[in-house]
matplotlib code that plots the C-alpha trace (Angstrom):
import matplotlib.pyplot as plt

x = [-100.7, -99.2, -97.5, -98.6, -102.3, -101.6, -100.3, -103.1, -105.5, -104.0, -101.5, -97.7, -97.3, -99.7, -97.9, -94.4, -95.5, -96.7, -93.4, -91.5, -93.4, -92.5, -88.9, -88.7, -90.4, -88.1, -85.0, -86.5, -87.1, -83.5, -81.8, -83.9, -83.5, -80.1, -78.0, -79.0, -78.2, -74.8, -73.9, -74.9, -72.4, -69.7, -70.3, -69.6, -66.8, -65.3, -65.7, -63.6, -61.0, -60.8, -60.8, -57.9, -56.1, -56.3, -55.1, -52.3, -51.4, -51.6, -49.2, -46.8, -46.8, -46.1, -43.4, -41.6, -41.6, -40.1, -37.6, -36.6, -36.3, -33.9, -31.8, -31.5, -30.6, -28.1, -26.5, -26.3, -24.7, -22.0, -21.4, -20.8, -18.6, -16.6, -16.0, -15.1, -12.8, -11.1, -10.7, -9.0, -6.5, -5.8, -5.5, -3.1, -1.2, -1.1, 0.3, 3.2, 4.2, 5.0]
y = [2.8, -0.4, 0.2, -3.2, -2.3, 0.9, -1.1, -3.5, -0.7, 2.1, 0.0, 0.3, 2.9, 5.4, 4.8, 5.2, 8.4, 9.7, 8.6, 10.0, 13.3, 13.4, 12.7, 15.6, 17.8, 16.6, 17.4, 20.9, 21.8, 20.6, 22.7, 25.8, 25.8, 24.1, 24.3, 27.8, 30.1, 28.6, 28.8, 32.6, 32.7, 31.0, 32.9, 36.1, 34.7, 33.6, 37.2, 38.2, 35.8, 36.8, 40.6, 39.9, 37.9, 40.9, 43.4, 41.2, 40.6, 44.4, 45.0, 42.3, 44.2, 47.3, 45.9, 44.4, 47.7, 49.2, 46.6, 47.2, 50.6, 50.4, 47.8, 50.1, 53.0, 50.7, 49.7, 53.3, 54.3, 51.4, 52.6, 56.0, 55.2, 53.0, 55.7, 58.3, 55.7, 55.4, 59.0, 59.4, 56.6, 58.3, 61.5, 59.9, 58.3, 61.6, 62.9, 60.6, 60.5, 64.5]
z = [54.2, 52.9, 49.4, 48.5, 48.9, 47.1, 44.1, 44.0, 44.2, 41.7, 39.7, 39.8, 37.3, 39.6, 42.5, 40.8, 39.4, 43.0, 44.4, 41.4, 42.1, 45.7, 44.8, 42.4, 45.1, 47.8, 45.6, 44.2, 48.1, 49.2, 46.3, 46.5, 50.6, 51.2, 48.2, 46.6, 49.5, 50.0, 46.3, 46.3, 49.1, 47.2, 44.1, 46.4, 47.6, 44.3, 42.8, 45.9, 45.0, 41.1, 42.3, 44.6, 42.2, 39.6, 41.9, 43.0, 39.4, 38.5, 41.7, 40.2, 37.1, 38.8, 40.7, 37.8, 36.1, 39.1, 39.3, 35.6, 36.0, 38.9, 37.2, 33.9, 36.3, 37.9, 34.8, 33.3, 36.7, 36.4, 32.9, 33.8, 36.7, 34.7, 32.1, 35.0, 36.2, 32.6, 32.3, 35.6, 34.8, 31.6, 33.3, 35.8, 32.9, 31.0, 34.2, 34.5, 31.0, 31.1]

ax = plt.figure().add_subplot(projection="3d")
ax.plot(x, y, z, "-o")
ax.set_aspect("equal")
plt.show()
């Protein structure tokens, strides 16, 4: 069918509405058959990435706490070693003075 004949017979508005209806139907079909399944897959992938990010964040927090504990223990050990060295030096000096 020729579009010009349709416009002459039914009017521009009626033909435009039919074509607009077809366009809406085409877009709706495209969205429901093509985009929606892909969006569902992407949604699942996004949830996985968010979960992995949370797990990594929790691992980083645990690791930071462990590092802080080790550094604190190292500082205490250094302080104790310094105190022991000072005591040993003081004993040596007392032994020399006698």
